[in-house]
OpenMM code with the backbone's topology and positions (N, CA, C; nanometers):
from openmm import Vec3, app, unit

residues = "UNK UNK UNK UNK UNK UNK UNK UNK UNK UNK UNK UNK UNK UNK UNK UNK UNK UNK UNK UNK UNK UNK UNK UNK UNK UNK UNK UNK UNK UNK UNK UNK UNK UNK UNK UNK UNK UNK UNK UNK UNK UNK UNK UNK UNK UNK UNK UNK UNK UNK UNK UNK UNK UNK UNK UNK UNK UNK UNK UNK UNK UNK UNK UNK UNK UNK UNK UNK UNK UNK UNK UNK UNK UNK UNK UNK UNK UNK UNK UNK UNK UNK UNK UNK UNK UNK UNK UNK UNK UNK UNK UNK UNK UNK UNK UNK UNK UNK UNK UNK UNK UNK UNK UNK UNK UNK UNK UNK UNK UNK UNK UNK UNK UNK UNK UNK UNK UNK UNK UNK UNK UNK UNK UNK UNK UNK UNK UNK UNK UNK UNK UNK UNK UNK UNK UNK UNK UNK UNK UNK UNK UNK".split()
positions = [
    Vec3(-0.2898, -7.8039, 2.4815),
    Vec3(-0.4049, -7.8342, 2.4350),
    Vec3(-0.5023, -7.7274, 2.4613),
    Vec3(-0.5083, -7.6648, 2.5818),
    Vec3(-0.6065, -7.5619, 2.6005),
    Vec3(-0.5692, -7.4247, 2.5305),
    Vec3(-0.4417, -7.4044, 2.5136),
    Vec3(-0.3988, -7.3022, 2.4322),
    Vec3(-0.4546, -7.3070, 2.2885),
    Vec3(-0.4391, -7.4234, 2.2289),
    Vec3(-0.4824, -7.4512, 2.0933),
    Vec3(-0.6250, -7.4278, 2.0761),
    Vec3(-0.7222, -7.4785, 2.1679),
    Vec3(-0.8537, -7.4589, 2.1690),
    Vec3(-0.8931, -7.3138, 2.1838),
    Vec3(-0.8246, -7.2408, 2.2565),
    Vec3(-0.8463, -7.0931, 2.2826),
    Vec3(-0.8061, -7.0236, 2.1558),
    Vec3(-0.7055, -7.0614, 2.0850),
    Vec3(-0.6668, -6.9903, 1.9537),
    Vec3(-0.7750, -7.0157, 1.8587),
    Vec3(-0.8211, -7.1462, 1.8477),
    Vec3(-0.9201, -7.1776, 1.7438),
    Vec3(-1.0553, -7.1090, 1.7793),
    Vec3(-1.0783, -7.1108, 1.9053),
    Vec3(-1.2155, -7.0292, 1.9443),
    Vec3(-1.2021, -6.8887, 1.9214),
    Vec3(-1.0853, -6.8317, 1.9181),
    Vec3(-1.0839, -6.6783, 1.8823),
    Vec3(-1.0722, -6.6631, 1.7222),
    Vec3(-1.0004, -6.7509, 1.6554),
    Vec3(-0.9827, -6.7298, 1.5160),
    Vec3(-1.1139, -6.7469, 1.4277),
    Vec3(-1.1939, -6.8571, 1.4774),
    Vec3(-1.3209, -6.8881, 1.4074),
    Vec3(-1.4086, -6.7600, 1.3913),
    Vec3(-1.4435, -6.7052, 1.5123),
    Vec3(-1.5318, -6.5919, 1.5087),
    Vec3(-1.4797, -6.4612, 1.4358),
    Vec3(-1.3464, -6.4533, 1.4445),
    Vec3(-1.2687, -6.3453, 1.3758),
    Vec3(-1.2910, -6.3521, 1.2291),
    Vec3(-1.2618, -6.4919, 1.1806),
    Vec3(-1.2754, -6.5138, 1.0409),
    Vec3(-1.4239, -6.5003, 0.9853),
    Vec3(-1.5100, -6.5434, 1.0662),
    Vec3(-1.6578, -6.5151, 1.0314),
    Vec3(-1.6832, -6.3719, 1.0213),
    Vec3(-1.6400, -6.2926, 1.1082),
    Vec3(-1.6711, -6.1545, 1.1093),
    Vec3(-1.6011, -6.0790, 0.9929),
    Vec3(-1.4819, -6.1229, 0.9602),
    Vec3(-1.4057, -6.0588, 0.8543),
    Vec3(-1.4324, -6.1073, 0.7192),
    Vec3(-1.4955, -6.2181, 0.7052),
    Vec3(-1.5154, -6.2824, 0.5723),
    Vec3(-1.5924, -6.1935, 0.4707),
    Vec3(-1.6991, -6.1317, 0.5182),
    Vec3(-1.7782, -6.0362, 0.4284),
    Vec3(-1.6975, -5.9249, 0.3783),
    Vec3(-1.6035, -5.8753, 0.4583),
    Vec3(-1.5263, -5.7679, 0.4204),
    Vec3(-1.4261, -5.7964, 0.3256),
    Vec3(-1.3654, -5.9240, 0.3265),
    Vec3(-1.2561, -5.9719, 0.2418),
    Vec3(-1.3345, -6.0021, 0.1122),
    Vec3(-1.4477, -6.0774, 0.1132),
    Vec3(-1.5243, -6.0867, -0.0143),
    Vec3(-1.5616, -5.9497, -0.0812),
    Vec3(-1.6001, -5.8631, -0.0035),
    Vec3(-1.6453, -5.7353, -0.0596),
    Vec3(-1.5329, -5.6609, -0.1353),
    Vec3(-1.4216, -5.6810, -0.1123),
    Vec3(-1.3089, -5.6156, -0.1818),
    Vec3(-1.2913, -5.6725, -0.3235),
    Vec3(-1.3328, -5.7958, -0.3402),
    Vec3(-1.3148, -5.8514, -0.4706),
    Vec3(-1.4379, -5.8147, -0.5631),
    Vec3(-1.5360, -5.7657, -0.5134),
    Vec3(-1.6471, -5.7224, -0.5974),
    Vec3(-1.6126, -5.5900, -0.6635),
    Vec3(-1.6743, -5.5817, -0.7860),
    Vec3(-1.6475, -5.4599, -0.8582),
    Vec3(-1.7495, -5.3581, -0.8178),
    Vec3(-1.7130, -5.2585, -0.7539),
    Vec3(-1.8056, -5.1600, -0.7152),
    Vec3(-1.8466, -5.0546, -0.8224),
    Vec3(-1.7956, -5.0610, -0.9327),
    Vec3(-1.8223, -4.9857, -1.0410),
    Vec3(-1.8920, -5.0688, -1.1569),
    Vec3(-1.9577, -5.1706, -1.1193),
    Vec3(-2.0085, -5.2635, -1.2078),
    Vec3(-2.1284, -5.1881, -1.2842),
    Vec3(-2.2181, -5.1083, -1.2012),
    Vec3(-2.3278, -5.0453, -1.2727),
    Vec3(-2.3076, -4.9038, -1.2765),
    Vec3(-2.2834, -4.8414, -1.3895),
    Vec3(-2.2454, -4.7166, -1.4143),
    Vec3(-2.3848, -4.6312, -1.4525),
    Vec3(-2.4122, -4.5368, -1.3589),
    Vec3(-2.5518, -4.4581, -1.3883),
    Vec3(-2.5301, -4.3712, -1.4975),
    Vec3(-2.4199, -4.3375, -1.5453),
    Vec3(-2.4029, -4.2528, -1.6530),
    Vec3(-2.3824, -4.3203, -1.7902),
    Vec3(-2.3970, -4.4542, -1.7825),
    Vec3(-2.3837, -4.5340, -1.9114),
    Vec3(-2.4944, -4.4995, -2.0005),
    Vec3(-2.4695, -4.5063, -2.1333),
    Vec3(-2.5867, -4.4837, -2.2275),
    Vec3(-2.6970, -4.5715, -2.2053),
    Vec3(-2.6822, -4.7017, -2.1787),
    Vec3(-2.7844, -4.7959, -2.1555),
    Vec3(-2.8680, -4.7674, -2.0307),
    Vec3(-2.8119, -4.6997, -1.9269),
    Vec3(-2.8861, -4.6598, -1.8183),
    Vec3(-2.9725, -4.5457, -1.8466),
    Vec3(-2.9099, -4.4574, -1.9247),
    Vec3(-3.0023, -4.3356, -1.9699),
    Vec3(-3.1109, -4.3838, -2.0484),
    Vec3(-3.0976, -4.4741, -2.1404),
    Vec3(-3.2074, -4.5198, -2.2224),
    Vec3(-3.3184, -4.5870, -2.1382),
    Vec3(-3.2612, -4.6620, -2.0291),
    Vec3(-3.3782, -4.7315, -1.9475),
    Vec3(-3.4366, -4.6180, -1.8564),
    Vec3(-3.3810, -4.5224, -1.8064),
    Vec3(-3.4544, -4.4047, -1.7364),
    Vec3(-3.5522, -4.3486, -1.8320),
    Vec3(-3.5118, -4.3221, -1.9591),
    Vec3(-3.6065, -4.2546, -2.0550),
    Vec3(-3.7160, -4.3537, -2.0807),
    Vec3(-3.6983, -4.4797, -2.1023),
    Vec3(-3.8082, -4.5803, -2.1059),
    Vec3(-3.8996, -4.5815, -1.9933),
    Vec3(-3.8510, -4.5841, -1.8824),
    Vec3(-3.9280, -4.5797, -1.7503),
    Vec3(-4.0175, -4.4504, -1.7511),
    Vec3(-3.9503, -4.3381, -1.7985),
    Vec3(-4.0297, -4.2053, -1.8015),
    Vec3(-4.1477, -4.2143, -1.9064),
    Vec3(-4.1272, -4.2703, -2.0063),
    Vec3(-4.2306, -4.2867, -2.1203),
    Vec3(-4.3335, -4.3839, -2.0714),
    Vec3(-4.3069, -4.4913, -1.9993),
    Vec3(-4.4090, -4.5760, -1.9425),
    Vec3(-4.4877, -4.5004, -1.8375),
    Vec3(-4.4197, -4.4346, -1.7588),
    Vec3(-4.4845, -4.3543, -1.6498),
    Vec3(-4.5787, -4.2536, -1.7021),
    Vec3(-4.5296, -4.1900, -1.8181),
    Vec3(-4.6014, -4.0929, -1.8797),
    Vec3(-4.7360, -4.1417, -1.9386),
    Vec3(-4.7221, -4.2549, -2.0052),
    Vec3(-4.8424, -4.3318, -2.0627),
    Vec3(-4.9406, -4.3593, -1.9611),
    Vec3(-4.8934, -4.4080, -1.8324),
    Vec3(-4.9735, -4.4461, -1.7264),
    Vec3(-5.0461, -4.3259, -1.6708),
    Vec3(-4.9768, -4.2143, -1.6592),
    Vec3(-5.0427, -4.1027, -1.5981),
    Vec3(-5.1389, -4.0265, -1.7016),
    Vec3(-5.0954, -4.0521, -1.8287),
    Vec3(-5.1929, -3.9995, -1.9396),
    Vec3(-5.3273, -4.0727, -1.9319),
    Vec3(-5.3229, -4.2042, -1.9093),
    Vec3(-5.4430, -4.2860, -1.9070),
    Vec3(-5.5310, -4.2422, -1.7720),
    Vec3(-5.4565, -4.2200, -1.6647),
    Vec3(-5.5227, -4.1659, -1.5456),
    Vec3(-5.5919, -4.0318, -1.5622),
    Vec3(-5.5068, -3.9378, -1.6216),
    Vec3(-5.5695, -3.7927, -1.6413),
    Vec3(-5.6840, -3.8022, -1.7414),
    Vec3(-5.6796, -3.8802, -1.8340),
    Vec3(-5.7944, -3.8947, -1.9346),
    Vec3(-5.9143, -3.9507, -1.8686),
    Vec3(-5.8861, -4.0544, -1.7751),
    Vec3(-6.0056, -4.1234, -1.7238),
    Vec3(-6.0765, -4.0224, -1.6188),
    Vec3(-5.9856, -3.9460, -1.5470),
    Vec3(-6.0344, -3.8537, -1.4498),
    Vec3(-6.1015, -3.7306, -1.5135),
    Vec3(-6.0866, -3.7134, -1.6434),
    Vec3(-6.1483, -3.6003, -1.7108),
    Vec3(-6.0538, -3.4825, -1.7220),
    Vec3(-5.9223, -3.4915, -1.6713),
    Vec3(-5.8333, -3.3714, -1.6667),
    Vec3(-5.7753, -3.3493, -1.8090),
    Vec3(-5.7837, -3.4478, -1.9028),
    Vec3(-5.7328, -3.4283, -2.0484),
    Vec3(-5.8542, -3.4513, -2.1372),
    Vec3(-5.8576, -3.3551, -2.2394),
    Vec3(-5.9573, -3.3778, -2.3433),
    Vec3(-5.9245, -3.4914, -2.4293),
    Vec3(-6.0068, -3.5362, -2.5124),
    Vec3(-5.9871, -3.6527, -2.6002),
    Vec3(-5.8618, -3.6162, -2.6980),
    Vec3(-5.8720, -3.4804, -2.7531),
    Vec3(-5.7667, -3.4398, -2.8496),
    Vec3(-5.6320, -3.4499, -2.7850),
    Vec3(-5.6142, -3.3894, -2.6537),
    Vec3(-5.4980, -3.3754, -2.5948),
    Vec3(-5.4463, -3.5231, -2.5467),
    Vec3(-5.5396, -3.6007, -2.5140),
    Vec3(-5.5123, -3.7408, -2.4748),
    Vec3(-5.4510, -3.8191, -2.6039),
    Vec3(-5.5121, -3.7976, -2.7143),
    Vec3(-5.4634, -3.8840, -2.8397),
    Vec3(-5.3188, -3.8280, -2.8718),
    Vec3(-5.3126, -3.6972, -2.8603),
    Vec3(-5.1720, -3.6263, -2.9006),
    Vec3(-5.0601, -3.6714, -2.7956),
    Vec3(-5.0960, -3.6622, -2.6760),
    Vec3(-4.9853, -3.7068, -2.5784),
    Vec3(-4.9550, -3.8644, -2.5814),
    Vec3(-5.0615, -3.9431, -2.6057),
    Vec3(-5.0431, -4.0766, -2.6178),
    Vec3(-4.9585, -4.1058, -2.7437),
    Vec3(-4.9899, -4.0521, -2.8526),
    Vec3(-4.9079, -4.0831, -2.9855),
    Vec3(-4.7730, -4.0347, -2.9588),
    Vec3(-4.7430, -3.9178, -2.8821),
    Vec3(-4.6104, -3.8683, -2.8748),
    Vec3(-4.5273, -3.9776, -2.7853),
    Vec3(-4.5965, -4.0112, -2.6684),
    Vec3(-4.5272, -4.1062, -2.5810),
    Vec3(-4.5034, -4.2392, -2.6486),
    Vec3(-4.5948, -4.2870, -2.7299),
    Vec3(-4.5644, -4.4147, -2.7957),
    Vec3(-4.4586, -4.4116, -2.9081),
    Vec3(-4.4591, -4.2951, -2.9752),
    Vec3(-4.3389, -4.2724, -3.0714),
    Vec3(-4.2177, -4.2554, -2.9909),
    Vec3(-4.2130, -4.1818, -2.8899),
    Vec3(-4.0841, -4.1796, -2.7980),
    Vec3(-4.0419, -4.3234, -2.7596),
    Vec3(-4.1440, -4.4078, -2.7160),
    Vec3(-4.1052, -4.5492, -2.6723),
    Vec3(-4.0416, -4.6307, -2.7883),
    Vec3(-4.1138, -4.6073, -2.9108),
    Vec3(-4.0516, -4.6775, -3.0322),
    Vec3(-3.9089, -4.6314, -3.0685),
    Vec3(-3.8945, -4.4807, -3.0643),
    Vec3(-3.7560, -4.4439, -3.0876),
    Vec3(-3.6494, -4.5014, -2.9840),
    Vec3(-3.6995, -4.5059, -2.8537),
    Vec3(-3.6030, -4.5600, -2.7500),
    Vec3(-3.5718, -4.7123, -2.7805),
    Vec3(-3.6690, -4.7745, -2.8320),
    Vec3(-3.6467, -4.9177, -2.8693),
    Vec3(-3.5516, -4.9220, -2.9832),
    Vec3(-3.5735, -4.8337, -3.0677),
    Vec3(-3.4654, -4.8436, -3.1869),
    Vec3(-3.3291, -4.8062, -3.1381),
    Vec3(-3.3150, -4.7134, -3.0355),
    Vec3(-3.1909, -4.6790, -2.9970),
    Vec3(-3.1176, -4.7834, -2.9127),
    Vec3(-3.2011, -4.8669, -2.8469),
    Vec3(-3.1576, -4.9677, -2.7563),
    Vec3(-3.0978, -5.0872, -2.8330),
    Vec3(-3.1368, -5.0960, -2.9615),
    Vec3(-3.1003, -5.1932, -3.0608),
    Vec3(-3.1129, -5.3398, -2.9968),
    Vec3(-3.2388, -5.3736, -2.9632),
    Vec3(-3.2809, -5.4903, -2.9049),
    Vec3(-3.3017, -5.5855, -3.0083),
    Vec3(-3.2975, -5.7252, -2.9672),
    Vec3(-3.3580, -5.8217, -3.0650),
    Vec3(-3.5047, -5.8312, -3.0875),
    Vec3(-3.5524, -5.8879, -3.1798),
    Vec3(-3.6964, -5.8882, -3.2012),
    Vec3(-3.7684, -5.9422, -3.0810),
    Vec3(-3.7253, -6.0470, -3.0232),
    Vec3(-3.7771, -6.1013, -2.8935),
    Vec3(-3.7910, -6.0023, -2.7902),
    Vec3(-3.6693, -5.9307, -2.7560),
    Vec3(-3.6934, -5.8478, -2.6631),
    Vec3(-3.7710, -5.7175, -2.6808),
    Vec3(-3.7745, -5.6846, -2.8011),
    Vec3(-3.8699, -5.5816, -2.8525),
    Vec3(-4.0139, -5.6251, -2.8128),
    Vec3(-4.0463, -5.7486, -2.8507),
    Vec3(-4.1811, -5.7928, -2.8392),
    Vec3(-4.2029, -5.8028, -2.6770),
    Vec3(-4.1038, -5.8464, -2.6094),
    Vec3(-4.1323, -5.8435, -2.4594),
    Vec3(-4.1553, -5.7070, -2.4012),
    Vec3(-4.0783, -5.6104, -2.4488),
    Vec3(-4.0859, -5.4846, -2.3923),
    Vec3(-4.2300, -5.4100, -2.4362),
    Vec3(-4.2671, -5.4457, -2.5646),
    Vec3(-4.4027, -5.3931, -2.6120),
    Vec3(-4.5181, -5.4710, -2.5273),
    Vec3(-4.4979, -5.5953, -2.5112),
    Vec3(-4.6039, -5.6582, -2.4198),
    Vec3(-4.5997, -5.5976, -2.2858),
    Vec3(-4.4929, -5.5802, -2.2266),
    Vec3(-4.4854, -5.5214, -2.0943),
    Vec3(-4.5397, -5.3935, -2.0815),
    Vec3(-4.5186, -5.3023, -2.1935),
    Vec3(-4.5753, -5.1785, -2.2005),
    Vec3(-4.7277, -5.1724, -2.2050),
    Vec3(-4.7632, -5.2605, -2.3053),
    Vec3(-4.9156, -5.2806, -2.3234),
    Vec3(-4.9857, -5.3180, -2.1881),
    Vec3(-4.9218, -5.4177, -2.1228),
    Vec3(-4.9722, -5.4679, -2.0022),
    Vec3(-4.9727, -5.3594, -1.8959),
    Vec3(-4.8795, -5.2679, -1.8881),
    Vec3(-4.8578, -5.1786, -1.7877),
    Vec3(-4.9814, -5.0769, -1.8118),
    Vec3(-5.0045, -5.0306, -1.9365),
    Vec3(-5.1084, -4.9365, -1.9688),
    Vec3(-5.2505, -5.0112, -1.9502),
    Vec3(-5.2510, -5.1252, -1.9890),
    Vec3(-5.3865, -5.1909, -1.9651),
    Vec3(-5.4180, -5.2147, -1.8165),
    Vec3(-5.2987, -5.2429, -1.7385),
    Vec3(-5.3207, -5.2411, -1.5859),
    Vec3(-5.3709, -5.1269, -1.5279),
    Vec3(-5.3092, -5.0189, -1.5774),
    Vec3(-5.3547, -4.8856, -1.5288),
    Vec3(-5.4925, -4.8496, -1.5569),
    Vec3(-5.5302, -4.8901, -1.6850),
    Vec3(-5.6659, -4.8657, -1.7357),
    Vec3(-5.7639, -4.9412, -1.6474),
    Vec3(-5.7373, -5.0692, -1.6284),
    Vec3(-5.8346, -5.1594, -1.5456),
    Vec3(-5.8404, -5.1082, -1.4003),
    Vec3(-5.7230, -5.0645, -1.3516),
    Vec3(-5.7343, -4.9986, -1.1993),
    Vec3(-5.8115, -4.8860, -1.2101),
    Vec3(-5.8053, -4.8024, -1.3057),
    Vec3(-5.8789, -4.6665, -1.3194),
    Vec3(-6.0356, -4.7087, -1.3296),
    Vec3(-6.0585, -4.8010, -1.4037),
    Vec3(-6.1982, -4.8495, -1.4383),
    Vec3(-6.2638, -4.9399, -1.3464),
    Vec3(-6.1814, -4.9688, -1.2358),
    Vec3(-6.2261, -5.0647, -1.1366),
    Vec3(-6.2041, -5.1985, -1.1712),
    Vec3(-6.1389, -5.2444, -1.2663),
    Vec3(-6.1085, -5.3689, -1.3027),
    Vec3(-6.2188, -5.4364, -1.3806),
    Vec3(-6.3238, -5.3666, -1.4326),
    Vec3(-6.4284, -5.4144, -1.4840),
    Vec3(-6.3985, -5.4657, -1.6339),
    Vec3(-6.3215, -5.3926, -1.7062),
    Vec3(-6.2751, -5.4212, -1.8329),
    Vec3(-6.1230, -5.4546, -1.8510),
    Vec3(-6.0907, -5.5750, -1.8854),
    Vec3(-5.9411, -5.6028, -1.9124),
    Vec3(-5.9375, -5.6825, -2.0395),
    Vec3(-5.8393, -5.6416, -2.1164),
    Vec3(-5.8194, -5.7243, -2.2433),
    Vec3(-5.7437, -5.8395, -2.2178),
    Vec3(-5.7633, -5.9383, -2.2933),
    Vec3(-5.6957, -6.0735, -2.2722),
    Vec3(-5.5562, -6.0476, -2.3309),
    Vec3(-5.4716, -6.1382, -2.2771),
    Vec3(-5.3231, -6.1299, -2.3157),
    Vec3(-5.3125, -6.1370, -2.4636),
    Vec3(-5.2268, -6.0267, -2.5146),
    Vec3(-5.1950, -6.0340, -2.6629),
    Vec3(-5.2928, -5.9435, -2.7378),
    Vec3(-5.4095, -5.9173, -2.6703),
    Vec3(-5.5253, -5.8414, -2.7468),
    Vec3(-5.4968, -5.6929, -2.7329),
    Vec3(-5.5173, -5.6248, -2.8320),
    Vec3(-5.4995, -5.4746, -2.8232),
    Vec3(-5.6368, -5.4132, -2.8237),
    Vec3(-5.6499, -5.3195, -2.7162),
    Vec3(-5.7763, -5.2594, -2.6905),
    Vec3(-5.8127, -5.1794, -2.8159),
    Vec3(-5.9532, -5.1525, -2.8383),
    Vec3(-5.9917, -5.0782, -2.9643),
    Vec3(-5.9383, -4.9398, -2.9610),
    Vec3(-5.9330, -4.8735, -2.8560),
    Vec3(-5.8764, -4.7292, -2.8592),
    Vec3(-5.7295, -4.7237, -2.8333),
    Vec3(-5.6525, -4.8437, -2.8373),
    Vec3(-5.5108, -4.8381, -2.8120),
    Vec3(-5.4336, -4.8441, -2.9260),
    Vec3(-5.3755, -4.7571, -3.0003),
    Vec3(-5.3031, -4.7723, -3.1183),
    Vec3(-5.1790, -4.8627, -3.0948),
    Vec3(-5.1466, -4.9472, -3.1869),
    Vec3(-5.0519, -5.0371, -3.1785),
    Vec3(-4.9239, -4.9590, -3.2219),
    Vec3(-4.8071, -5.0060, -3.1563),
    Vec3(-4.6656, -4.9516, -3.1865),
    Vec3(-4.6025, -5.0317, -3.2873),
    Vec3(-4.5685, -4.9836, -3.4094),
    Vec3(-4.4926, -5.0606, -3.5037),
    Vec3(-4.3609, -5.0813, -3.4406),
    Vec3(-4.3093, -5.2007, -3.4746),
    Vec3(-4.1810, -5.2335, -3.4377),
    Vec3(-4.0732, -5.1496, -3.5183),
    Vec3(-3.9835, -5.0819, -3.4496),
    Vec3(-3.9034, -4.9707, -3.5219),
    Vec3(-3.8000, -5.0503, -3.6035),
    Vec3(-3.7657, -4.9969, -3.7078),
    Vec3(-3.6588, -5.0488, -3.7962),
    Vec3(-3.5202, -5.0159, -3.7167),
    Vec3(-3.4284, -5.1204, -3.7406),
    Vec3(-3.2970, -5.1024, -3.6860),
    Vec3(-3.2086, -5.0058, -3.7831),
    Vec3(-3.1420, -4.9247, -3.7185),
    Vec3(-3.0357, -4.8478, -3.7939),
    Vec3(-2.9006, -4.9145, -3.7541),
    Vec3(-2.8060, -4.9287, -3.8451),
    Vec3(-2.6831, -4.9783, -3.8076),
    Vec3(-2.6180, -4.8748, -3.7328),
    Vec3(-2.5573, -4.9286, -3.6130),
    Vec3(-2.4994, -4.8471, -3.5145),
    Vec3(-2.3641, -4.9023, -3.4837),
    Vec3(-2.2930, -4.8420, -3.3897),
    Vec3(-2.1549, -4.8802, -3.3627),
    Vec3(-2.1593, -4.9905, -3.2577),
    Vec3(-2.2747, -5.0363, -3.2031),
    Vec3(-2.2788, -5.1450, -3.1040),
    Vec3(-2.3165, -5.2538, -3.1731),
    Vec3(-2.2557, -5.3691, -3.1277),
    Vec3(-2.2818, -5.5114, -3.1992),
    Vec3(-2.4261, -5.5498, -3.1636),
] * unit.nanometer
topology = app.Topology()
chain = topology.addChain("A")
for resn in residues:
    res = topology.addResidue(resn, chain)
    for name in ("N", "CA", "C"):
        topology.addAtom(name, app.Element.getBySymbol(name[0]), res)
């Protein structure tokens, strides 16, 4: 009886210690591939959003002239539209990404201006050009 209790008392902690290692072996370690085309598109999207945010900051600080600001902003918005076309998203996903992009830029603008002016949800600020939803091109991906 004492031997059985001793064996149980040693096996239970051993199983509890080894359980994460056993479950970890079943996990697919290559589930997320950094070199995948989708990961590259997301990195480029994040760079475009960061570029738009920093462009807003530079313009509000006076580091960019109005002409440079409009040129950079247009280029970054076109890049975002091209990326959305390459991602081959559904219309709902495109709208969500555009809304998130607009909200990010609006949030950066409001942080810069001290939160005095914020546009209501779904409203486009007067100096903010809207990005047309890109047309889909038939691609090899479903």
